[in-house]
C-alpha angles and dihedrals in degrees: 000000000000123000089249091058094041092054091047090049093052093047090048090052090051092050092048092050093050091048091051092050092048090052088063111238092128095085105171091191090074092060117079096200119103124213116217118234110258114207119217104217092189092063118102097236128065120258093005112158130202093271095050097046112099093203111091104248151121139223115226107208133209097268092053091046091054090052099042103030116133135173092271137043094240096052091046093060102043094104090065118097111258093014125104133157137251085224100206094162125299094291102051114033118136128198118266110204120196090337095311128109143146115048091001094066117066119208118202143173116219089344096308120106118256088232094205126130095257093122094056094069136359091237090065113092127228109247096224115113112219096190094078098036120128091199140337120228119206120194110192120207125015114349091169098122094074103016108037138241092312087072097056089121100035147295133258111196118188108206116205137172091232089122107037117228098191142018123278122231097246124310112337127190123188119188136179134185132176140177132188139182111221096046095026087231118193109182127173129169137167136182125192121196129184144146136223115189109308092344122094121195135200129185124183136184132174136173122190126180133174132178129219101300131233117249125206097251111004105054119233118001105233119233096011097119121122137194120187131174126184129183131173144165128198138178131186137188104227117213131186089252103033144317144265119208147166130212136194122201139178119192120187129178136171115187140159127240107225095216130117094268092055096219123166137200129228108197138178135174131188116197135183117193136189119196132174145161129188124185130202095013128153092342094311127119093219143354119201126183137170139172136178139186117204129195107188130178137163135175121212108219125204121226088265091057093251117139110250104176135358118211122198132182121180109188142164132192137187132180139165137177135191123210114206127211114255112287116189086343094306120120112196139191119197125180152149133233129199130181136167134175141181112211124189138165125191125186145045096323100047098142096147116056127228105284136178117211128192130179133180127182144175122202141178133189125185134181142178142167112273118181112310092344147032132266123209124191127183142174137185134187118197139178121204123188126188117192117184119207119281091244091067128077091220119122124242116239132212121194127192110203131194124192131181138171141183127188137174122202114199110202109219096177134345087272104039140050144170118222129195116191138177124196132186107197133174130199131196115224113261120242093253090055092049104038112020116129124162149032117327104195098186093062093031090235137125103219127203118189125203116226091197097060116140123229119267119251116199130191109193127185120186132181115189141174125206132186124177111169126145107300095352124091125174130174121175132165141172119193146172123203117190113190128192115203093011108187122222141147106258123199112236137213103200095164094050097232093132093249128099111261118258113200140179126245089281092056093251123137105245140161113276092007111157105193117103110222114229132182122196111231143164119250135157114255143178129205119193125178153134137221137190136187122177130176139177108190114168121185089244133027135007125347138158144211130202137184138187134171139169136176134182119202119192139169109236099196119112093271091050124183137142130298114248126256096010114173114261122236118268140189128185145159143175141190119237132197132194124188145151127057111329091355093295091159122059131173136169140176132180151130139246121204118204111197125225112271109220098148091097137164125248110298091005122124127227121251123220121237128239143187119235122200120202135174140175142184128196138183121198114206113198100197097169141000109303090354124107145151127216117208113191144175122204130190120194127187089001092175089058096232125179101244122192121187115221094202091060128095086211100053092119093050106031121045118183119268120287124231109341131186121193129191120190149153134212120191139184120206 
């Protein structure tokens, strides 16, 4: 099936689903199950759940994380509509949201940026550990009002209990362990929570290791092993109207890059966080504040074990927001956001110079009831400054950014709503887009930045439908994102032979050279797409879930063409079953079809489609009051398909794992 037909098929499915919902057969009153309210902590307003949030998004809960968890953040989230992965090996895969990735997708922990160097190159991992996450919040489309220009394509916020926000009923211990065959996974994690007087404590530790994994057709994938260790401690002073807490964290990871040069990365990050929330203070409904200091370092190791390049990023961030009480019907959040970082790289692959970056921003969001719905209006002004080291001849750049949004949510019923939103968002070029120059062996590219790049200007329109009622859950969106001065690394053909230039490490065209030459440039672009997720999950008996998404990315300049590495269309579904007392037994089985991607950029190759079959079974043993253990078995890619990821630089070298079987247990004491 061609990409044209696959996109049409996904859009037709979305339209049919919306028509069915509008006709009324989804009568939640006939379903006895009750869905708990899930709070989106990344939303501007207090106690706002998924249905109330105007930003298209989803919260991935603990049960889903146990089922879908992978070694990286990107691979963990690929089952969510509109989310795919850069798939740069198990250790370094970032989320791709609606066809956008890299510096357009912000990753955060508890609302504060991870402040690693993951956006500089796809072989750099995101320093957010999924194993201890309570939930992961995904905001699709521009989240720039609260989180800055790095979130022009979306936000992924990993929510943890590293800093406790409430007391624990006695001493609580949560543990998890998992093993698998194809990846030889050995996961273990534990969290201990307790309180002493007004102080609440949390300690966490996790250790995850995988070996070179088995592929469907090519045996073991060399240099795909990972080893990650995460440890943290947090303490909070719990008040009647909020909390103030501090957390310490060390994240370490050693992982291979499954590319021809067989490099690996040895990474560590130390992080200190401050987090607080006070309610009903000095005439305000809520005060939130957070701060973090990051000390990040990784060494890129050659196949011999020798250190090639050492990357460092010392960063700090602070933000606060104040939520007013309603005035003339308007409820308002105002805040400020500050971030600074010192990036450096020393060694053979120093293609981005030492650069200091500072950003400051002010933002405001206000909402009120208007007729049968609710209107929300927001604005943000931001200043971003890049200053290269004095030993370079590169110019510093200062960007003034303005962002605005307006949305109207029409409440159909107490459990469903339609939201129309418009966002104007601006993004400053990242330092790798401005200042790169040299051979990047991990991606097999020779990258040339452009210090004169203009800022991106995005106009995003989104129409979405949400239903959250008892056992039913529906999320559907259609969107168009028009971007002026879109920045991307374009392949070049300097010698005019009709083939993308391949150069050596000096950037010279040469026989048998393997590096693809890329130049960062501004173009005008448009991304149009749709996504759907639908679930019926009763407390007993049969249910189902389904998902579909599609996106088209094109260059709208005179020469036209497609944007590179755009996510292919997908459709999937599975049957679920719950049985036993209190749903103690759970099972599911289903398939996801990824369509062939043949809408490719200049000099880019098409990627074949595939169908992936997965299944799981779980038993929950409640052995005492408020104490239980989940024993589960997961099967992934049970048909053992060769699966290549179009969004990946490594699609020709690194297919996804073949048939994998996981066995695990989570327990609460």
